[in-house]
C-alpha positions as MATLAB code, in Angstrom:
seq = 'XXXXXXXXXXXXXXXXXXXXXXXXXXXXXXXXXXXXXXXXXXXXXXXXXXXXXXXXXXXXXXXXX';
ca = [
       0.000    0.000    0.000;
       1.228    3.488   -0.849;
       2.410    5.114    2.396;
       1.669    8.638    1.186;
      -1.998    7.991    0.422;
      -4.850    9.312    2.514;
      -6.369    5.835    2.709;
      -3.223    4.524    4.398;
      -3.383    7.306    7.000;
      -7.081    6.576    7.611;
      -6.216    2.916    8.111;
      -3.774    3.867   10.856;
      -6.315    6.153   12.520;
      -8.823    3.276   12.483;
      -6.237    0.934   14.021;
      -5.521    3.558   16.669;
      -9.217    3.819   17.583;
      -9.595    0.039   17.705;
      -6.529   -0.202   19.962;
      -7.950    2.410   22.351;
     -11.364    0.724   22.522;
      -9.809   -2.735   22.920;
      -7.577   -1.685   25.809;
     -10.348    0.226   27.560;
     -12.801   -2.627   26.955;
     -10.340   -5.119   28.415;
      -9.836   -2.861   31.403;
     -13.605   -2.706   31.926;
     -13.760   -6.519   31.869;
     -11.031   -6.844   34.488;
     -12.229   -4.024   36.711;
     -15.913   -3.124   36.554;
     -15.482    0.371   37.970;
     -12.872    2.274   35.979;
     -12.637    5.979   36.844;
     -13.181    8.372   33.952;
      -9.785   10.034   34.403;
      -7.961    6.706   34.304;
      -9.677    5.756   31.044;
      -8.967    9.172   29.583;
      -5.310    8.976   30.634;
      -4.904    5.556   29.033;
      -6.576    6.725   25.809;
      -4.282    9.767   25.618;
      -1.212    7.622   26.316;
      -2.140    5.199   23.529;
      -2.836    8.127   21.206;
       0.613    9.556   21.878;
       2.561    6.291   21.853;
       1.003    4.637   18.781;
       2.418    7.060   16.179;
       5.865    6.856   17.791;
       5.838    3.057   17.752;
       4.630    2.942   14.152;
       7.306    5.447   13.091;
       9.933    3.322   14.825;
       8.731    0.263   12.929;
       9.001    2.209    9.662;
       5.391    1.728    8.582;
       3.972    5.142    9.492;
       2.049    7.136    6.899;
       4.076    9.836    5.165;
       1.796   12.465    6.753;
       3.107   11.445   10.210;
       6.788   11.732    9.274;
];
């Protein structure tokens, strides 16, 4: 897939959203009462770390470089 295409960037944004929902969903399964601020902090951390990890792997969209 062409790394400079908009579709490729949208794919990564979709993966990012799925990762956030999966982690928060798993956290809800383990602990039924998750404070709002903890969930928000985890979502922000994933949102910040994901692009860095993807850049390090060399598969980031050109728009993120």
